[in-house]
N, C-alpha and C positions, 0 to 999 in steps of 0.2 A: 562535647563536654568532657572536661577534664579525667573524672572520674565516676564511677556509679558512687552516686551521694549514701550516705549511710541511712537516709530516711528513707529513701526509696527503696533499698533493701529491708527495712522493717516492714515496708507495709507489704513483701512477700513472705517475711518471714513471720509474721500476724496471719499471713493467710494455711501457710505450713506449719507451720511450728517451727522448722529448722535453720541450726543454728548453725551459720556458714565458717567453716574451719577459719581462716582466715583471721578472724574473731576471739579465737579460743586462747588465753592466753594460759604460758607452760605452768603449772603446779604453782610456782613459787609469787606469781602472780595474783594468781586466782582469787577475787574477795572471799569465797565459798571458802574457800580453805583459810587464805592470812589473816581473817577479819577477825580482832581480837575481841571474843565476848562475855569475857570476865570483866569486873569491878573497873574501872579505868579513870584517871581524874580528868574532866572537862574542860577544853582550852577557856583561860582566863577571859570574864566579860568585863568590859570596862568604861563605865557610864561617864559623859562628858559633862554632865549635867555640874554648874557651882563652879563656884569660882575660885578654890586653889588648888592655884596651879604645880604648885611644886607636888602632893599627890595623885595629878594629872603625868607628868613628868614621872615619878618613881612606877606608877603603875604599869606606863607605857615600856619604860625601859626594862623592867622587871619581865614582864613579856615576852619582851622582844630580845631577853639574853636567853631566856627559858626553854619558850616554844617556839618564838619566831610567826607565830598567828596568834592573833585576838579578836574578838569581837567587838563591835561598838554601839554602845545607847547613846540616845539625844547627841547624836553627831553632825546636828545642824542639816542635812537633808532631807526635805520636807516626805511625810510617808504620799502625798500625791506627786511631787514628779518621779519617785520613783515605778507608784503603780504608773504612772504614762510610761517610763519606759523598758518596762515589763511588757505594755499592752503592743508599742508598736514592732517590738521583737520579736515577737511572740506572730502579731498579724505578718511581719516580713515571712519569718518561714512558714507560714499556711499557704502563700501565695503559692500560685502552679509555678512547676521546676521549671520550664522556660522563663519566668519572670525572673527568678533568680537566677540562672543562670547568666543573665547579663552583667551580673556582677561578678562574674568568676574567675579568682585569682589567676596572674599568668604566670605560668608557671619560666623562670631563668629570669625572672624580670629583676631580681631581687626587691623585690615589695613585698611585702604581709598583706596588704590591703586585699580587700575582699571576700569573696564568699568560696568556702573551700572543706578541703576534706582531710586532706592528710597534712601536717604542718612540718615534721620534723623527722628526722631517718630515725627507723625501727632496727637496732641491732638483730632481733629474731624476725624479722619482716612481719611480723604481725600487724594488727590494724585497732586503731580505736575506735567506738564508738560511738560518734560524733562529728556535726558538722557544725562551720564556723561560719562568721565575719568577721572581719577587720578594718577598723579606721579609725584615723587619727581623732581626737576632741583637742586637741591641744598640742601645739602653738599655735596661732592665726597659718603662720608660713609653713605649715606642716598641713595643716588641714586641706583635702582635696575634693569639696562637695560633689565633684562628676564618679566618684565610687560609692556616696551613701544612699540610701536606696529611696529611690522615688515614691516606692510606696510602702507603707502607707502615705499619704499624702503630707500628715505633718510628721514625719520622722526628723525631720531638720530640728524642725523646731523645737520638739520633747528634747533630742538627746542635744542642743544645745543650751537648755534650759536644767538638764542633769549636767553638764561640765562646768556650769558657772559654782554652782553648790559645789560641788565634786572637787574646784581650784581652792576652795577657801580650806577644804578637810586635808587636803594634803599638806597646804600649808601648816595647818594646826599638827599632823602628824610628823612633820617633820623637823620642826622646832621643837616639840615634844623630844623627841629624838637626839637632838643636836642638844640639847638640853643634860640629856643623861646620861648623852656623853663627857659632862662638863669644859661641854663648850659653849661661844655663844649660840644667840638663838637664828642665824641664818648659815652657820656655817656649812650644815649638810646639805641646805638646798644650794647654795652658792657650788659648791665641789661637785653636785651635780649638774649646773648649769642655768643655776639661777631662772629669772624667767623662760630660758628656753628648754625646759626642762621637758620633754614630749609624754606626753599621755594617749593611750593607745589603746581604745573601746577594742571588746571581743565580745561576742554573743556566742556562747557556746549551746546546741543543740542536742539534747541526747534523747533519741526518739526511745519509746518501750522497746525493750531487748529480751527476746526468748530464753537467756537464759543470764542473768544478772550475777550468775555465781561463777562464770566462767570469764565472765567479758569486762572489759573496764571502758570507760569514756573517756578517760587521759591520764594515758600510766603514771608512776612515779618520777616526781619532777619538783626541782627548787625553781620558782620562775627567775629569769636571768636583770628582772627590772631589778630598780631601786626597793619600789614599793608599790602594792597592788592593793587595789581596795575594789574589793569583790562585793555586788549584793546577789544573792541566790533566788530560784523562787522558793515555793512551798515543799516542794520532792528533796527530800535528804538525800546528801549523794557527798558529801565531801569527809574526807578523809587524812589525817595527819599521821605520821611516824614520830610516835614518841614512847623512849624508855622500853626500844626494841620490838613495840608492838603500832600494827596499822589499828586506829580507833575512830571510830565513827566520829564529827561533829555533830554537835545536838543544835541546831542553830536557835540561837533567840530570835523571837518575833520583834521585827522590825530595828534590828541588829545590820549592818555593815559588816562584814568579815576582813581585817587588814591582812597582809602576808607582806612578810620580810621578804624582801630580795637578794639576788647572790652582791648586788653593788651595795646593800649598806652593809653587809658583812664583811664586804672588801674594808670600805670607807674607814668602818670601825675596828676595821683588824682583828674578824673573829668575835668580837664581844657581844655584838648582837648577830642570831640565827638565822639565815636564809629557811624559810621550814620546805621541810621532806613531805609533799602530798601526790593523791591522786584522789582522782572521782569514779566512784560506782557507779551503775547505770537500773534504774526500774523495767520491771515486767509490764504494771499496767499503765503507766504515768509519762509523760512527756519529763524530762526535769532539762532547767536552764540555770543557765548561770550571767552575770554580765563584770567581768572584771575589767577592769583599768589598771596596766602597766604602764608605770612609772620611771621615765628612763631617761638618762643623759643624752644630748644628742652625739650620736654616731662618732663624732671627731674628740667628742672630749675623753681625754686621759685618765683614768677611775685606776686608785690604788691607794694602800692604807693611809689616813691623814696625816702629815706628819707631828701632830699635837697627841696622837696615841702609839707612834714607834719610839724607841730607844734603846737601852744597853742591855735593861729587863726584858723588852717588850719588841722584838726586832719582826720587822713586818714577815706578814705569814703569806702573803698572797702579788701577785707580779703585776708591776703597772699595766695596763694596757689599752688601747685604743677600746671606746663600747660596741663600736663595729665590729673589730674582730672577737672580742668576749663574743659576743651571739651570732659569728660564723659559725665559730667552735663549737657554741654551746647546742646550736639546729643540726651540726653536723657530725655530732661526736665526737670531736676531736681533744685531743688533751689540751690543757690553757697552760 
């Protein structure tokens, strides 16, 4: 076993009520201290129903400039497809530990795929209260079904079904974002690799935590992807940093959550905002989420689009290969 899993640690904690010190965040991170409890604005909610594409473009562009995160209703992914995605993910994490370890990430392999606990370097040496599973769902050249769980038996079928619906939504969002910059429909997608755009699913599993006021499921970060489409379960926990405050995201039933990631911020030369967010945990309930990180191929060079730079708007970011950007991000190195 690579390391002790948080799910196993949580079982011990449930019996003795103790909180392992390595999970206790510094005071400047503790959600019990840093979560804003006053009146706060809600993140934008955008309804995709209707035929007015201009209104949709304006709504997506405004939300992406001001927040970098929004919720989508009538997004085109059937509720049953999402419920099945959640079911098979939960069933995997309910398997015996030895079964899950068959899919453990391989340290030093350079691959993010597999079952794991620690993803990136933590500058203060603390640990996040989460286990996870990564695997690619697109494009076909990146998909390795050998790493997909064999149990439950319909895991592959369910995830492939979800992936087909998701691809349509991703295309629709990239088109709206491109239009919102005054560009052609397909400019952003082509800048991200076109049909080579990579979609990496992550299942986050946050077990019950004896001291949710002291711990974090995922620490404050922006996504290094271009765009992230996230399905949460019914247990709240997502927080976004807005107006110098950490505020709770009040999930709208049947919505999916869209995060603008670093690569869209870079391509837009800072017009769109990569959302700073984190996740909290729950004392009694398991919390789970299913983000899909949509990113360019590793060899793709990403920099501010030439259409958006000039004498009055010089480039704010260096152009670099996405794989180099990701390496620096995960290892907390300067970009």
